[in-house]
N, C-alpha and C positions, 0 to 999 in steps of 0.2 A: 606456492602453499600462503594464504596472508597469515598476517602478524594476528595471533591473539592476542585480547586486550580483555582483564576484569574492569568491568564495568562498579560505578559505586555502590549498584543495588546487585552486589554479584554475579550478576548475570554478563557472558558475555557480549562482545562485538569482534569484528575483525576490520581491522585494518587495512586494505585494499591495495596493494602494490602497484595495478591498473591504472587506477583513476587520485592516490594519493591522500585518500581520505576514509575513514573511520564508519561505518554502516548504521552504526547510531551512537547516540551522545553519551560522554563516556559519566554521565555523572546518573547513569539508568538505561540500559540495553533494556530491561521488559518492563521498569514503569515509563520510558520513553512512547512506545510502541502503546502501550494499552492505552496512554490518557490520550496520545495524536487521536489513531486509527479505531479504540474501542469506545471508548467512554463517550468523546467527540461526535464519531461518525458514527457507527453499528447502532450504541444504545439510543440515538436519538433519530434511526428512525421506526416510525409504528410498525411497518410493512412486516407482516411474517414469512412471505416466503422474500429471500432477500438473493441480487444475485448483483457478487461483488468486483469491480475491474479492479490487479492492481497494480501500478509501474514500479515493475521492479520488485521482482519476488522476492530477492538475495538470500538472505537466511533461512526466510521461512515463517519467520516469528511475527509477521501479521496476518500470516496464515494458521500458525498452529493460533494460538490465543482469540480467531473466530470461529476455529473449530470449537474451542474449548466454551466459547460464550453459546456456538448454540447448543452444545449440551446440555449448557446453563439456564435457559431458555428455550420459548415455544419456536419456536426463528428457524424456516431451513433456507439453508447456506450453500450457493450456488460459487462458485470463486474463481477468478479466472485472471492468469496472473504473466503478465510480461517480461520475458528476464533473456535478454538477450547473451548476455555469459554468464551463465551456470555454475552453481561452486562447482567444488571441484570433491568430492570423495572423503578425501582427507580434513580438508577446511572441514567440513561439516559435522565430523566424526571429533572435532575439538568442541564442535557448540554446547554447553549444557540445558541451553532451554527446557528438553524435554527435564531431563532429571529435576532441572530449577519445580519447572512448572505438574512436574507427574503424570504426565506424559511422553515416554522417550520413546514407546513403540509405533505412535501417530507418529511422531515431529520426523523419526525416520522413515516412517509411510510418506510422509508427503514431500520427500527430497528422493525418495525411490518411486513414486505414480511416473505413470510415462509421459515422458511430453509430448504432447500433439492430441490428446482424449479426453474424455472426459473421464476418469476415476470415482468410481464410491466409494470414502470414506469410509461413512457411513451413512445412514436412513437420513440425517440431518445436515451432511455436509458432504456435495463432489467439489471435486478439484479439477479443474485442466489450466494444465501448466502448459504456456506455449511460446519457443523460444523466435521470438519474432522480434523487430526493431518499429518500437510506434512512432518513427519521423517515416518508415514506409508498409505500414501491414494496414492493413483493412478490418478495423472496428463493425462485426456484421450483429452482435449482438443487443441488445438494451439491460440496461445499470442502472440499480441504483442508489452505488455507495461506490464510489471511488475513493480508491488508497491512493495516493500520485506521493509515492515515496523514490522518488532519483536524485539521483546524489546530486549533493546543490547545484544552483543558476552559476556559481564560480565555474565549478567543473561538468557539467551538464549543462551551457546555456540551451545551446538548439534542444531542449526538450521543455521549456519553461517556456514557452512563448507562446503566441493569440494563437496561431497554426496548430498546435499543440494541442492547446484545449478547448478549440473549436471543434477537430476533429472525434474530442470525446465531450463534448459537448449535444453535438450529434445523435451521440447514443446513449443518451441519460434519459431517463424515468423524469415525468416529469417531481418537483419535490427532490429529485436526487440528492444527495449529500456528498461533497467534495471536502476532505482534509488532506494536511501538509502540514509540514514545519516551517518552511518557507512561510516567512512575513513582506516578503521584500516588493517595496513599494508598484516595479513590474512587474513582477505576478499577479499582484493583487487588480491593477489596472487592466491585463490582458483574459483574468477570468470573468470580469465584469464585460469588460464588452462583445462578451457572447454568449453573453446573457443570465451569469450569474449573480446573484447577492450574496456580495463580499461581510465577514466581519469578523475579524481580531478576538482573537481567547483566550484566556491564561492558561499558559506552560505548562510544561511538566516542570520538574526541577531543573536550575542551571537555564532553562530558556522559557523569559516572562513573558511571550506568548507563540501562539499557531494561528494558521488560517484554516476559515471552515468559508465554505463555500455552496450557499444552494439555488438547485436550476428552478427557476419558477416561469420565465418564458425565453423563448426564441430572441434573440433581434436581429432584425433582418437582414441591417449592415452585416452580420456579421464574415470574417473573411473565408476566403475557400479554400478545399485543402486538394 
């Protein structure tokens, strides 16, 4: 079981024993995820029907926040999440996101949803969890939003490469938005090489900047996967 941590906004995160890194910022798990993936990503896309691809289901926080946003807005969301190392039920039962956000039943439902099939959480939110490795899997849908929430480039450098971003770029609709917490120069350059327009924008408490990338056009010189 991973170690439970209470972050500064009162929400939980976990310290991964396998990867030696926290799943979220210690300055506040919920405020970090809301800032990076909802405010800087989901709310910036004008489409009513959104296909979201998440790299790293993790604690399920990004999915829960997206579900809540779908309830509050007029958006319908199809949410696909890749996770090679799902959390145990013991880990999930520790986490307080459902209590803090007032959606305990839905939080558990997201985690209890079957892997490998589309599950309708409600009329505006459908979930597709895939226990797959982004390094080797084939992406077949088209996406409007990418939540890139893998462990850091220092921990999982193989996931933050031009090759991986090229694989993602190939399944992006025009105008697709990718958000991530990393602002490393190598990550920025890799995104640019495969056709994203990249900007650094203000980050959540405890982090000066985050990265947002918009798919405008594919570059013919992008590497093959």
